[in-house]
N, C-alpha and C positions, 0 to 999 in steps of 0.2 A: 503495499499500499504506500503512496505516495504523501509523503509530508508536505502540508501546503507552505511554501516559504513564506516568513513573516513580513517580509516587505510586499508581497503579492495580495497576502489576507483583506485589507482594507478595498482594494480594488475587486477582488472576486466577490466581496459582501454586496458592493455595490451592483455588480452584474448579476447577482443572483436576484436582488430585488428586482433588476429590470426583466429579467428572464419569467419571473413569478407574475409580474403583470403583464407580459404578453401572454403567458400560457391561461389565463382567466379568459382570455379573449379567442386566442388562436389554440385549439382544443388537438390534442395527439399528435402533435408533431416536434416532438423535440428536437431532432437530429435537424430541422430545417431552421427552428430559432436559433441553434447554434451556430448554422451557417452566416444567418442574417449578422448575429452578434460579433461573429468573425470579421465580416464586411465593415460592420459599423467601427470597431474599436481599430482596425489598419488601414484606416482613412480610405477605403475602397468602396466604388460606387457597386451598386445590386442591382442585377437583372433577373427578375423574378418571373420564371418561364413555365405555362401550365395551361392545360384548358379554362374556359371559362366556368366559374363557379364553384373554385376550390380554394377561395379564401384569399387569393393574391391581395386584393386592395384592403380587404381588413388587417391582415398581416402587417402593414404598410403603414395605414393608420394609426394603428395600435403602437408599433415604434414610435412614429411621430410623439404621439399623445402621451408616451412613456418619458419623453425626454423635456426639459424646457428649454426648448427651442423653437423660434419661429416656423412655420409650415404652410406649405402650400402644395394644391392638387392642381394640376393641368391635365384633362382631359384631352387626349391627342386624337385630331379628326383628321380626315383628308382637305378639309378647307383650312387648317390651322396655318398662320403665317409664322415666319421666326420673329417678326416683331410681336406677337402675342403671347411670345415666351419670355425675350429680352427686353422688350419695352419701346418705345416710339418717341422721338421728340415734334413736339406740339407746338405750334406757333401762338403766341400769346398777345396778343392784340394792344394788351394795357403796355406792356413793356417793351414791345416791339422786337422781342427776343422769342427763340425757341427754348422752351420748356422739356427735360426729359421725363416723361413718367415711366417709372419703375414698373418691369415687367413681372411675373410671379418666379422668375429664376433668384431674383434677391430675397433669398429667406435660406434658414439653415437645410431644412429638408425638403428635397421637392420630390412628388409621387409624381412620376411621367406614366399617366396611367394608359395602357395600350399604345405603348411607342410604334409599334409597327403598324401602326390603321395609319399614321400620318406619311407625308411624303418625305423622299431624302432630305430633301432642301431644307424642311423644318425640324428634321432628327439632327440635321448637323449644325443647327443652332444652339444645341446642347452641348456639341463637341469642346469648343474652348472652354466654356465653363467647368466641364466635366476633369479635362485634361489640365488645365492652368489654374483654377479657380477664380477668372474673370469674363469680364464678357468686353467686348469692343464694339461700341457706336458712335458713330459719326466723328470717326476720328480721334475718341476717346478711348481709354483703357479703365476700365472699374473694376475693383479688385471686389470678390464676394465675402462676407463675412464667414467665418470660421465659427465651429466646424461646418463644414459644406457637403452635403450627402444627398445624391440621387438615388430614387429607389426606381428604376423603369418595373414596368408590367407589360408583358406583350405574351401573346397567344400563338400557338405555334404555326410555322409559316403556311401549314397546307390549308387553314381556315382561310374563306375569300376575305379578299379585300383588305389583306395584308401586305406590308412591304417587306423585304430584305434589310435588314440594318447593316450597313458598310463595315467592312471587316476593320478600318479604324477608330470605328466607334465602338464594336464590339469588344476591341482590346482596351477601351478606357473603363470597361465593367471590371471589376477586381472578380466577383464570383456570378455564376450563373446558378438560380437555384430552383430546383422542380419541387413541388409540393405532392403532389400525386394525390389518390382519393382517399379519404380518413378511412379507417376499418368501421365495419357495421357497428360496432358499440359505439365508437367516438360520433358517427355520424346519427346514430339514435340521439345522443345529447345533444348534437346542433340543432337536430330539430325541435326537441322539447326545450331548450333554454334558450336558442337563438341569442348566441352571445354577441354576435354582430351589431345586435341593434340594442339590446339591453345592456350587457357589461361595458361595452366599449365606451358607452355615456357617462360613466361612473369613474373610468381610468384616469389617475391623476400622475402627475410628472412624479418619476421616481430618484430621478440622477438630474444634476444642475449641468450647465454649458461647461464650468469649469471641472466640473468630476470626470466628463467624458474627455475632455482635453487632456485631462492629466493620465488617464488611461492609455489615449492615443499615443502620447507622448513616450511611454513607457515599453509599448509593443518593440519598437526597432533596438532597445536596450537588451531583450530577451536573447540569451546566448544561443549560437548556432554554431557547431563543432564545423570544421574546415569537412570534413568527411560525409556530414551531412549537405553541407551545401554542393561537393561534389556529386552526392546522391540525385540532388535537386535537378542538377547539369546533365545527369545521365539520361533522366527521364526525358527533360526537354528534348536534348538532341537527338533521341530514338523518333519524338514526333517530324522530326525536322528529315529525317531520312526514313521514314516509315513507304513503304509501296502504296499502300492505301490514302497516304495524305500528299496533297498538293503545296499546303502551306502547314508550317508546324508553329511551335509556341516561339514567340516573340521574346526579346529581352525584357520589356516591361512586364510580359507575363511571369518571367523566371522571377523577377524581382516581386510581382506578386503571391507568386506561391511562398517564397520566404517570409514575407510580411505575416501571410494568411496561417501557417505555422507558428510564426511567432504568439499571433493572436491566440490562435488555438491553445498553446502552451499556457498562455495566461488564464484561460477558460477552465485548464485541468487543476490549476493554482501551481505552476512551475514556473522557473526562471531560466529553462532551458528548453529545449528543442529535442524532440524525440522523433525516429523515424515513421513514427504512427501519427505526427502530426503533418508531415508531409504526404504520406500516404492519403492521409483523410481528406485533404485539400486538392488532390493533384487533379481530379476529375473536375470538381467545381469552378475550379479558378482556371482550368487550362482547356475544358471540352468546346468552349464558344469560340477560342480563339486558334483553332486548326481548320483548316477547309479541308476535307474530304474529296475525291474525285467524283462523288456523288453530288457535290455542291450543286443548289440550285433545283435537285432532284429530290422528291419524296423519299426519305431515310436517310438524310443526310447526317442529321443528328444522331441517329441511331447507330451508323458507321462510326461515326466520331467518338461517341462514347465507347463502341466495342472497342474500336482500335488502341484507346487509352487505358483502357483496363487490360487490354491485353500487353501494352507496354508495362503496365504497373505490375503485373504477374511476373513478367521475364525479366524485369531488371534487377540485380540481387540487392538485397537490403545491407547497410552496413550494421554489423552487431554492435 
């Protein structure tokens, strides 16, 4: 049994309260909640992908309400324009000058709901914000307040009325999370209790902005042995040479994998990474970053997951 490090214990207690808050509303998916917390404390944006009706929006709303942070939801549609997200300059006749009206991107937590239902042009409006924590408007660059987190939800590509996300934007998401259907027992509770309409209204913030930033600052300090960095590099290198993949994981993806493993270590009460941290994060961090030879066809995501699972099983693990 691992003993929790005394320097990690206060951070872990905060995260446990946050997890308990989410579990009140989002029932029966502790693994999914863990991945969300990994993305949150590693400063990574989240792509929640699954069929409609499994709780993607409920999960995102509950996380935002559990944090003492500003929150905006953007329902992405085919007719949405980039200015609807970033903002627009409006002429003020009284002053004779243009005044910038901020868009919903100016918040700590952004829920980009059904991101693949809007056009690539509008999707790209999020790109600079996600990668640089800033937006450029009318020749000016404006920094976004920290912490800044984009939680995007999307339905599978096979559904009608959806657009592929560009590879460079997918690479900005730290983790792709799949929720899946609940068990019969959990679904029975959902039907009877309807937590999305009842419990979510009573959710209160359990973590402050400064408390979250303190945890985020601690993540890069978690120790990663050289042999574990080599293990991560072995996994990534195999994605770049696999016969069924046209594009492998980028260096940005390698960094995200290490950061996610460090965050997973904190959630386990450790100040060091173990191989299981990297193994647990490999698919959620890397599967959306690779391009299989069946890209743009049905089954691409299945192939990518299968290939990465094969790589994970066949790559020697450091003792």
